[in-house]
C-alpha positions in Angstrom: 5.9 -12.3 -9.7 3.2 -14.2 -11.5 -0.4 -13.3 -12.3 -1.6 -16.1 -9.1 1.1 -14.5 -6.7 -0.3 -11.0 -7.5 -3.5 -11.6 -6.8 -2.7 -14.0 -3.8 -0.6 -10.8 -2.5 -3.4 -8.1 -3.0 -5.8 -10.5 -1.5 -3.6 -10.6 1.6 -2.6 -6.8 1.5 -6.5 -6.3 1.3 -7.4 -8.6 4.2 -4.7 -6.8 6.5 -6.1 -3.3 5.1 -9.3 -3.9 6.6 -7.9 -6.0 9.8 -5.3 -2.5 10.5 -9.0 -0.4 10.1 -11.1 -2.3 12.3 -8.0 -2.9 14.5 -7.7 1.5 14.7 -11.4 2.2 14.9 -11.8 -0.2 18.0 -8.8 -1.0 20.1 -6.8 1.9 19.1 -8.9 4.9 18.7 -8.8 6.1 22.1 -4.9 6.4 22.0 -4.8 7.6 18.5 -7.1 10.3 19.2 -5.1 11.2 22.5 -2.0 11.3 20.6 -3.3 13.1 17.6 -2.6 10.5 15.5 -5.9 9.1 14.5 -5.9 11.5 10.8 -2.6 9.8 10.0 -3.2 6.2 10.5 -6.5 6.6 8.6 -4.3 7.8 5.9 -2.0 4.5 6.3 -5.4 2.3 6.1 -6.5 4.3 2.9 -3.0 4.1 0.7 -3.2 0.7 2.1 -6.4 -0.1 0.8 -6.7 1.6 -2.3 -3.0 0.2 -3.6 -4.3 -3.2 -2.6 -6.9 -2.7 -4.9 -4.5 -1.4 -7.6 -2.3 -4.5 -6.8 -5.5 -6.6 -8.0 -6.2 -5.0 -11.0 -2.4 -5.2 -11.4 -2.8 -8.9 -11.2 -5.5 -8.9 -12.9 -4.0 -7.4 -16.1 -1.0 -9.5 -16.1 -3.3 -12.2 -16.8 -4.7 -10.5 -19.9 -1.6 -9.2 -21.2 1.4 -11.5 -20.0 3.7 -9.7 -22.5 3.7 -7.0 -20.5 6.9 -6.8 -18.7 6.5 -3.5 -17.0 3.6 -4.5 -15.1 5.5 -6.5 -12.5 7.2 -3.6 -11.5 4.3 -2.2 -11.0 3.3 -4.5 -8.6 6.7 -4.2 -7.0 6.3 -0.7 -6.7 2.8 -0.9 -5.3 4.3 -3.8 -2.9 6.9 -1.4 -1.8 4.7 1.9 -1.4 2.4 -0.6 0.9 5.3 -1.7 3.2 7.3 1.7 3.1 4.3 4.5 3.3 1.6 3.1 5.0 4.0 0.7 7.2 6.1 3.5 8.6 2.8 5.5 9.3 1.5 2.5 11.4 4.7 2.5 13.3 4.7 6.2 13.7 1.4 6.1 15.1 1.8 3.2 17.5 5.5 3.8 18.7 5.7 7.8 18.4 8.7 7.2 16.9 8.9 10.5 14.7 11.9 10.1 12.7 9.9 7.4 10.9 8.1 10.0 9.2 11.5 11.0 7.2 10.8 7.6 5.3 7.3 8.1 4.4 7.5 10.1 1.2 9.8 7.3 -0.4 6.9 4.9 0.0 4.7 7.7 -1.5 7.5 8.0 -4.6 7.0 4.1 -4.8 3.4 4.4 -5.0 3.9 7.1 -8.1 6.5 5.3 -9.5 4.3 2.0 -9.9 1.6 4.2 -11.2 4.1 5.3 -14.0 5.4 1.8 -14.6 1.6 0.7 -15.2 1.1 3.8 -17.6 4.5 2.4 -19.3 3.1 -0.7 -19.7 0.1 0.6 -22.2 2.2 3.3 -23.7 3.8 3.3 -27.0 
């Protein structure tokens, strides 16, 4: 992915995080409270938003340091993390399909690998 694509992807993910957060706070709050999933949904939105900002940062860094190839790997792992971690939690909260909780850690692992790739991009 080039820098422009990364920044555009970050913008889309950021907008979606705000939409999902607002949707959860207003349209879904009663359902999420009654099922005991409000905290889970808020965690999904928080990690979604944090990593949308991280993706934006990676896009900006890739503009400044185009020779750092691992930056793109960092971005891909952040995208995978958002989709797997937050996505599985959103679906879990809305559908009560509990087995999805088993794949959520893979999204968390993707986030960690993304941060490690960013570290390695600027390591010796």
